[in-house]
MARBANU-942687 format. One record per atom (N, C-alpha, C): residue number from 1; atom name; x, y, z. Coordinates in Angstrom, 3 decimals. Example, Ala and Ser with C-alpha at 12.3 -4.5 7.8 and 13.67 -1.06 7.14 Angstrom:
<rs>
{r 1; 'N'; {13.190; -5.690; 7.800}}
{r 1; 'CA'; {12.300; -4.500; 7.800}}
{r 1; 'C'; {13.200; -3.300; 7.800}}
{r 2; 'N'; {12.850; -2.250; 7.080}}
{r 2; 'CA'; {13.670; -1.060; 7.140}}
{r 2; 'C'; {12.900; 0.030; 7.870}}
</rs>
This chain:
<rs>
{r 1; 'N'; {1.769; -2.899; -2.807}}
{r 1; 'CA'; {2.382; -4.213; -2.837}}
{r 1; 'C'; {3.500; -4.306; -1.799}}
{r 2; 'N'; {4.186; -3.195; -1.590}}
{r 2; 'CA'; {5.289; -3.202; -0.625}}
{r 2; 'C'; {4.752; -3.499; 0.778}}
{r 3; 'N'; {3.587; -2.927; 1.096}}
{r 3; 'CA'; {2.988; -3.171; 2.412}}
{r 3; 'C'; {2.612; -4.632; 2.568}}
{r 4; 'N'; {2.067; -5.224; 1.517}}
{r 4; 'CA'; {1.707; -6.644; 1.567}}
{r 4; 'C'; {2.947; -7.500; 1.765}}
{r 5; 'N'; {4.019; -7.171; 1.053}}
{r 5; 'CA'; {5.269; -7.925; 1.177}}
{r 5; 'C'; {5.820; -7.825; 2.594}}
{r 6; 'N'; {5.786; -6.633; 3.162}}
{r 6; 'CA'; {6.317; -6.453; 4.514}}
{r 6; 'C'; {5.447; -7.158; 5.551}}
{r 7; 'N'; {4.140; -7.244; 5.278}}
{r 7; 'CA'; {3.234; -7.889; 6.230}}
{r 7; 'C'; {3.414; -9.409; 6.204}}
{r 8; 'N'; {3.452; -9.985; 5.012}}
{r 8; 'CA'; {3.583; -11.443; 4.903}}
{r 8; 'C'; {4.160; -11.806; 3.549}}
{r 9; 'N'; {5.371; -12.314; 3.548}}
{r 9; 'CA'; {6.021; -12.715; 2.308}}
{r 9; 'C'; {5.291; -13.881; 1.644}}
{r 10; 'N'; {4.748; -14.784; 2.442}}
{r 10; 'CA'; {4.038; -15.940; 1.903}}
{r 10; 'C'; {2.785; -15.505; 1.145}}
{r 11; 'N'; {1.995; -14.633; 1.748}}
{r 11; 'CA'; {0.787; -14.149; 1.083}}
{r 11; 'C'; {1.154; -13.376; -0.170}}
{r 12; 'N'; {2.214; -12.584; -0.111}}
{r 12; 'CA'; {2.701; -11.845; -1.270}}
{r 12; 'C'; {3.013; -12.801; -2.423}}
{r 13; 'N'; {3.723; -13.879; -2.125}}
{r 13; 'CA'; {4.072; -14.863; -3.147}}
{r 13; 'C'; {2.816; -15.546; -3.695}}
{r 14; 'N'; {1.888; -15.893; -2.838}}
{r 14; 'CA'; {0.663; -16.551; -3.286}}
{r 14; 'C'; {-0.185; -15.636; -4.153}}
{r 15; 'N'; {-0.209; -14.342; -3.827}}
{r 15; 'CA'; {-0.938; -13.383; -4.653}}
{r 15; 'C'; {-0.337; -13.333; -6.063}}
{r 16; 'N'; {0.990; -13.272; -6.143}}
{r 16; 'CA'; {1.634; -13.213; -7.468}}
{r 16; 'C'; {1.442; -14.509; -8.238}}
{r 17; 'N'; {1.446; -15.644; -7.559}}
{r 17; 'CA'; {1.175; -16.921; -8.233}}
{r 17; 'C'; {-0.247; -16.920; -8.782}}
{r 18; 'N'; {-1.190; -16.420; -7.995}}
{r 18; 'CA'; {-2.585; -16.321; -8.447}}
{r 18; 'C'; {-2.720; -15.407; -9.652}}
{r 19; 'N'; {-2.060; -14.247; -9.615}}
{r 19; 'CA'; {-2.085; -13.321; -10.743}}
{r 19; 'C'; {-1.513; -13.989; -11.990}}
{r 20; 'N'; {-0.413; -14.691; -11.834}}
{r 20; 'CA'; {0.220; -15.389; -12.958}}
{r 20; 'C'; {-0.739; -16.416; -13.578}}
{r 21; 'N'; {-1.390; -17.200; -12.720}}
{r 21; 'CA'; {-2.307; -18.236; -13.220}}
{r 21; 'C'; {-3.474; -17.628; -13.988}}
{r 22; 'N'; {-4.037; -16.552; -13.447}}
{r 22; 'CA'; {-5.156; -15.892; -14.117}}
{r 22; 'C'; {-4.718; -15.331; -15.463}}
{r 23; 'N'; {-3.562; -14.682; -15.509}}
{r 23; 'CA'; {-3.082; -14.114; -16.762}}
{r 23; 'C'; {-2.761; -15.187; -17.789}}
{r 24; 'N'; {-2.216; -16.319; -17.355}}
{r 24; 'CA'; {-1.939; -17.426; -18.280}}
{r 24; 'C'; {-3.232; -17.965; -18.860}}
{r 25; 'N'; {-4.241; -18.094; -18.016}}
{r 25; 'CA'; {-5.530; -18.590; -18.484}}
{r 25; 'C'; {-6.147; -17.633; -19.494}}
{r 26; 'N'; {-6.076; -16.340; -19.222}}
{r 26; 'CA'; {-6.600; -15.359; -20.152}}
{r 26; 'C'; {-5.833; -15.373; -21.469}}
{r 27; 'N'; {-4.525; -15.524; -21.390}}
{r 27; 'CA'; {-3.707; -15.563; -22.600}}
{r 27; 'C'; {-4.046; -16.781; -23.449}}
{r 28; 'N'; {-4.236; -17.930; -22.812}}
{r 28; 'CA'; {-4.593; -19.141; -23.561}}
{r 28; 'C'; {-5.951; -18.995; -24.237}}
{r 29; 'N'; {-6.905; -18.395; -23.515}}
{r 29; 'CA'; {-8.232; -18.172; -24.104}}
{r 29; 'C'; {-8.140; -17.218; -25.281}}
{r 30; 'N'; {-7.365; -16.165; -25.137}}
{r 30; 'CA'; {-7.198; -15.195; -26.212}}
{r 30; 'C'; {-6.524; -15.844; -27.428}}
{r 31; 'N'; {-5.549; -16.701; -27.186}}
{r 31; 'CA'; {-4.890; -17.393; -28.289}}
{r 31; 'C'; {-5.873; -18.258; -29.076}}
{r 32; 'N'; {-6.766; -18.927; -28.364}}
{r 32; 'CA'; {-7.764; -19.753; -29.048}}
{r 32; 'C'; {-8.709; -18.888; -29.876}}
{r 33; 'N'; {-9.076; -17.734; -29.328}}
{r 33; 'CA'; {-10.017; -16.855; -30.027}}
{r 33; 'C'; {-9.402; -16.324; -31.317}}
{r 34; 'N'; {-8.119; -15.919; -31.260}}
{r 34; 'CA'; {-7.500; -15.329; -32.449}}
{r 34; 'C'; {-6.815; -16.373; -33.328}}
{r 35; 'N'; {-6.807; -17.633; -32.889}}
{r 35; 'CA'; {-6.336; -18.719; -33.731}}
{r 35; 'C'; {-4.839; -18.979; -33.696}}
{r 36; 'N'; {-4.194; -18.616; -32.616}}
{r 36; 'CA'; {-2.763; -18.887; -32.496}}
{r 36; 'C'; {-2.586; -20.203; -31.747}}
{r 37; 'N'; {-1.773; -21.091; -32.290}}
{r 37; 'CA'; {-1.508; -22.380; -31.647}}
{r 37; 'C'; {-0.564; -22.189; -30.476}}
{r 38; 'N'; {-0.844; -22.898; -29.404}}
{r 38; 'CA'; {0.027; -22.839; -28.236}}
{r 38; 'C'; {1.151; -23.867; -28.448}}
{r 39; 'N'; {2.295; -23.411; -28.920}}
{r 39; 'CA'; {3.405; -24.296; -29.249}}
{r 39; 'C'; {4.021; -24.953; -28.016}}
{r 40; 'N'; {3.883; -24.379; -26.858}}
{r 40; 'CA'; {4.457; -24.940; -25.652}}
{r 40; 'C'; {3.852; -26.271; -25.272}}
{r 41; 'N'; {2.623; -26.498; -25.641}}
{r 41; 'CA'; {1.956; -27.760; -25.301}}
{r 41; 'C'; {2.503; -28.923; -26.111}}
{r 42; 'N'; {3.108; -28.665; -27.251}}
{r 42; 'CA'; {3.624; -29.731; -28.093}}
{r 42; 'C'; {5.042; -30.159; -27.764}}
{r 43; 'N'; {5.630; -29.605; -26.741}}
{r 43; 'CA'; {7.023; -29.894; -26.418}}
{r 43; 'C'; {7.213; -30.989; -25.377}}
{r 44; 'N'; {6.180; -31.733; -25.098}}
{r 44; 'CA'; {6.271; -32.770; -24.073}}
{r 44; 'C'; {7.143; -33.899; -24.487}}
</rs>
């Protein structure tokens, strides 16, 4: 990761944003499977 950061900070940031989005999607799917309500969606 250090090499990627040194090569291009923008690509490094985009990679981490992509990882975050994928993990959030997986977490939401897992919550639905195990029956946990996503309380964050009700705070609008």
